[in-house]
LOVEXMAR-487497 format. One record per atom (N, C-alpha, C): residue number from 1; y, z, x. Coordinates in pm, 1 decimal, padded with zeros to 6 digits. Atoms other than C-alpha are relative to their C-alpha. Last residue first. Layout:
REM LOVEXMAR-487497
NUM Y Z X
...
This chain:
REM LOVEXMAR-487497
81 -00112.1 00091.3 00043.3
81 -02571.9 -02607.6 -02199.8
81 00076.3 00055.8 -00120.3
80 00031.0 00072.9 00121.8
80 -02774.1 -02310.4 -02059.2
80 00119.3 -00086.2 -00044.6
79 00008.7 00143.7 -00032.2
79 -02701.3 -02222.9 -01691.6
79 -00032.1 -00080.5 -00127.6
78 -00121.7 00047.9 -00061.4
78 -02566.8 -01870.3 -01762.4
78 -00001.7 -00152.2 00022.0
77 -00101.6 00018.4 00104.9
77 -02852.0 -01799.9 -02007.5
77 00129.1 -00055.5 00058.9
76 00005.3 00139.6 00046.0
76 -03117.8 -01860.3 -01737.8
76 00115.0 -00025.6 -00105.5
75 -00071.6 00090.8 -00096.5
75 -03019.8 -01533.6 -01564.3
75 00002.9 -00143.8 -00045.8
74 00086.6 00063.5 -00089.9
74 -03112.5 -01326.2 -01870.9
74 00074.2 -00100.5 00092.1
73 00101.7 00085.3 00064.2
73 -02833.5 -01128.2 -02020.5
73 -00091.8 -00058.2 00104.5
72 00051.0 00107.9 -00082.3
72 -02634.8 -00831.9 -01891.6
72 -00106.3 -00082.3 -00074.1
71 00145.0 00010.2 00023.4
71 -02460.6 -00639.2 -02164.9
71 -00051.4 -00114.1 00084.7
70 00059.8 00116.7 -00067.4
70 -02111.2 -00537.0 -02057.7
70 -00152.0 00008.3 -00022.9
69 00141.9 -00013.5 -00013.8
69 -01921.8 -00305.1 -02295.9
69 -00057.1 -00128.6 00063.2
68 00068.8 00124.9 -00007.0
68 -01547.2 -00255.8 -02288.8
68 -00149.7 00024.8 00023.9
67 00124.8 00007.0 -00072.5
67 -01344.9 00038.6 -02395.6
67 -00064.6 -00137.4 -00005.8
66 00115.1 00005.0 00085.2
66 -00988.4 -00027.5 -02505.2
66 -00130.0 -00001.6 00083.4
65 00110.7 -00022.1 -00089.8
65 -00715.5 00079.9 -02262.3
65 -00130.5 00006.4 -00085.6
64 00096.9 00107.8 00029.0
64 -00440.0 -00068.6 -02479.2
64 -00116.2 00007.5 00092.8
63 00028.0 00027.3 00138.9
63 -00184.3 00170.0 -02317.9
63 -00095.8 -00118.8 -00015.0
62 00034.4 00140.3 00023.2
62 -00191.4 00286.8 -01960.2
62 -00045.7 -00018.8 -00143.9
61 00073.4 00017.9 00123.5
61 -00003.1 00615.8 -01920.7
61 -00024.9 -00150.7 -00019.1
60 -00022.7 00130.0 00060.4
60 00092.3 00682.4 -01557.1
60 -00085.5 -00010.8 -00125.1
59 00089.8 00005.9 00113.6
59 00125.2 01033.7 -01426.7
59 00033.4 -00127.3 -00071.9
58 -00018.2 00088.4 00111.1
58 00281.4 01039.8 -01079.6
58 -00104.2 00020.7 -00107.2
57 00109.7 -00001.4 00095.1
57 00330.1 01268.1 -00784.6
57 00035.2 -00088.4 -00117.3
56 -00041.9 -00050.8 00129.4
56 00569.9 01160.7 -00507.4
56 -00121.6 00001.8 -00097.5
55 00043.3 -00140.5 00023.0
55 00413.3 01127.6 -00163.9
55 00049.2 00058.0 -00129.8
54 -00100.7 -00092.6 -00059.2
54 00603.6 00817.4 -00044.7
54 -00030.8 00144.2 -00031.3
53 00006.2 00004.6 -00143.8
53 00293.1 00593.5 -00102.0
53 00099.1 00096.1 00067.8
52 -00052.9 00127.1 -00047.5
52 00284.9 00718.6 -00461.5
52 -00009.0 00000.2 00152.7
51 -00126.2 -00010.3 -00078.4
51 00068.1 01000.7 -00582.0
51 00036.5 -00138.6 00047.2
50 00008.2 00033.6 -00140.6
50 -00199.1 01042.5 -00849.5
50 00127.0 00018.7 00072.5
49 -00070.8 -00098.2 -00081.9
49 -00278.0 01104.2 -01213.6
49 -00019.4 -00036.1 00147.9
48 00028.2 00010.6 -00142.0
48 -00372.4 00806.1 -01434.0
48 00082.8 00100.4 00074.6
47 -00099.6 -00068.5 -00082.0
47 -00381.3 00867.8 -01809.6
47 -00047.3 -00001.7 00144.2
46 00062.0 -00053.2 -00120.8
46 -00578.9 00606.7 -02002.8
46 00111.0 00064.9 00081.4
45 -00095.2 -00002.1 -00108.8
45 -00459.5 00556.7 -02360.1
45 -00076.4 00060.5 00120.6
44 00052.8 -00046.1 -00128.6
44 -00678.8 00461.4 -02656.7
44 00106.7 -00010.3 00106.5
43 00007.8 00111.9 -00096.2
43 -00494.6 00436.2 -02993.0
43 -00052.8 00055.7 00135.3
42 00002.0 -00045.3 -00134.7
42 -00549.2 00678.8 -03278.2
42 -00024.9 -00116.9 00093.5
41 -00059.7 -00135.4 -00002.7
41 -00459.9 00619.7 -03639.8
41 00004.8 00058.3 00135.6
40 00059.9 -00079.7 -00108.7
40 -00512.9 00243.2 -03643.6
40 00072.3 00137.1 00004.2
39 -00096.0 -00064.9 -00087.9
39 -00425.6 00090.1 -03982.8
39 -00072.8 00083.5 00102.8
38 -00044.3 -00135.5 00036.6
38 -00700.0 -00127.4 -04126.0
38 00094.5 00056.3 00102.5
37 -00135.0 00004.3 00057.5
37 -00719.3 -00501.4 -04073.0
37 00053.8 00136.1 -00038.7
36 00003.2 -00042.2 00138.7
36 -01094.9 -00468.8 -04019.6
36 00133.1 -00014.8 -00068.9
35 00128.2 00021.4 00066.9
35 -01157.7 -00656.4 -03696.4
35 00003.8 00030.2 -00148.5
34 00019.6 00143.2 00018.5
34 -00804.1 -00700.2 -03557.2
34 -00132.2 -00028.2 -00071.4
33 00126.7 00051.3 -00066.1
33 -00743.8 -00327.2 -03622.2
33 -00014.5 -00152.9 -00021.4
32 00106.9 00031.6 00093.6
32 -00385.2 -00246.1 -03714.8
32 -00117.2 -00060.1 00072.2
31 -00011.7 -00092.7 00112.6
31 -00105.5 -00074.9 -03524.3
31 -00108.4 -00022.7 -00101.5
30 00017.8 00065.2 00131.6
30 -00175.5 -00232.2 -03185.6
30 00007.9 00105.5 -00108.0
29 00138.6 -00002.3 00052.3
29 -00027.2 -00028.3 -02902.9
29 -00015.1 -00081.2 -00128.4
28 00094.1 -00015.9 -00112.8
28 00282.9 -00066.6 -02686.0
28 -00146.2 -00008.1 -00045.6
27 -00039.7 00087.9 -00111.0
27 00548.3 -00206.2 -02929.9
27 -00094.9 00014.0 00124.5
26 -00045.2 00130.5 00041.1
26 00513.6 00081.5 -03177.5
26 00045.3 -00082.0 00122.2
25 -00141.9 00013.0 -00028.3
25 00331.0 00370.5 -03009.3
25 00041.8 -00144.1 -00033.5
24 -00051.8 00124.6 -00057.9
24 -00009.7 00434.6 -03166.7
24 00155.8 00001.6 00016.3
23 -00054.0 00088.9 00103.8
23 -00102.9 00800.2 -03226.1
23 00061.1 -00121.3 00062.2
22 -00124.5 -00045.0 00052.1
22 -00296.2 00928.8 -02922.2
22 00047.8 -00089.6 -00116.9
21 -00023.3 00071.2 00124.3
21 -00648.5 00912.3 -02795.0
21 00125.3 00055.8 -00058.6
20 -00062.8 -00079.1 00109.7
20 -00698.9 01013.5 -02433.0
20 00011.7 -00090.2 -00122.0
19 -00016.0 00073.0 00126.6
19 -00900.7 00909.8 -02129.5
19 00058.1 00085.7 -00109.1
18 00028.6 -00078.9 00114.5
18 -00827.4 01092.7 -01803.9
18 00019.5 -00087.8 -00126.6
17 -00014.0 00083.3 00115.1
17 -00839.6 00937.2 -01457.2
17 -00039.0 00084.0 -00120.3
16 00078.9 -00030.7 00117.8
16 -00783.3 01158.2 -01157.3
16 00032.2 -00095.8 -00108.3
15 00067.4 -00127.5 -00027.1
15 -00658.9 01120.1 -00797.0
15 -00093.1 00035.4 -00122.1
14 00060.1 -00068.0 00111.4
14 -00557.9 00754.7 -00806.1
14 -00072.3 00129.9 00046.9
13 00132.8 -00031.7 -00039.9
13 -00323.4 00641.2 -00533.4
13 -00063.7 00092.0 -00100.4
12 00033.4 -00138.7 00008.2
12 -00022.4 00494.2 -00704.3
12 -00143.5 00015.7 00047.1
11 00129.5 -00032.5 -00055.8
11 00162.5 00171.4 -00649.1
11 -00023.4 00147.4 -00012.7
10 00025.5 -00144.4 00000.6
10 00444.9 00021.7 -00847.0
10 -00138.3 00024.3 00057.0
9 -00104.4 -00061.0 00081.7
9 00604.4 -00324.8 -00854.8
9 -00010.6 00155.2 00004.0
8 00042.4 -00127.4 00050.3
8 00405.3 -00461.4 -00561.4
8 00111.0 00065.2 -00079.5
7 00096.1 00025.2 00104.0
7 00466.7 -00833.7 -00502.2
7 -00045.3 00130.8 -00070.4
6 -00069.1 00041.7 00120.6
6 00781.9 -00765.4 -00302.9
6 -00092.8 -00023.0 -00117.7
5 00064.2 00117.1 00053.9
5 00582.5 -00562.9 -00044.1
5 00070.8 -00039.7 -00128.1
4 -00081.7 00115.0 -00018.3
4 00825.0 -00323.6 00129.4
4 -00057.0 -00125.7 -00059.9
3 -00122.4 -00009.2 00086.4
3 00667.1 -00007.5 -00011.3
3 00085.1 -00124.6 00012.7
2 -00120.5 00014.2 -00079.3
2 00330.5 -00107.5 00141.4
2 00119.2 00002.0 -00090.7
1 -00119.6 00001.7 00087.8
1 -00001.5 -00000.2 00000.0
1 00125.5 -00000.3 00090.1
């Protein structure tokens, strides 16, 4: 991590990750489910605790941290037409 890197907007060394469910924030979280169309009461947020390259502590809230599931398939499936 380099403070002088123009490509790096913000850097934090992760010390702890904490999943949370909070009421949706307008503009940051979806307010309705794309599957059911129902109102979302709790949106997933990942809290990232750590420190910056300059030693400052940070708590970053990452919105839209929906869980993902990977199901490996048979190797021949990738080459199927």
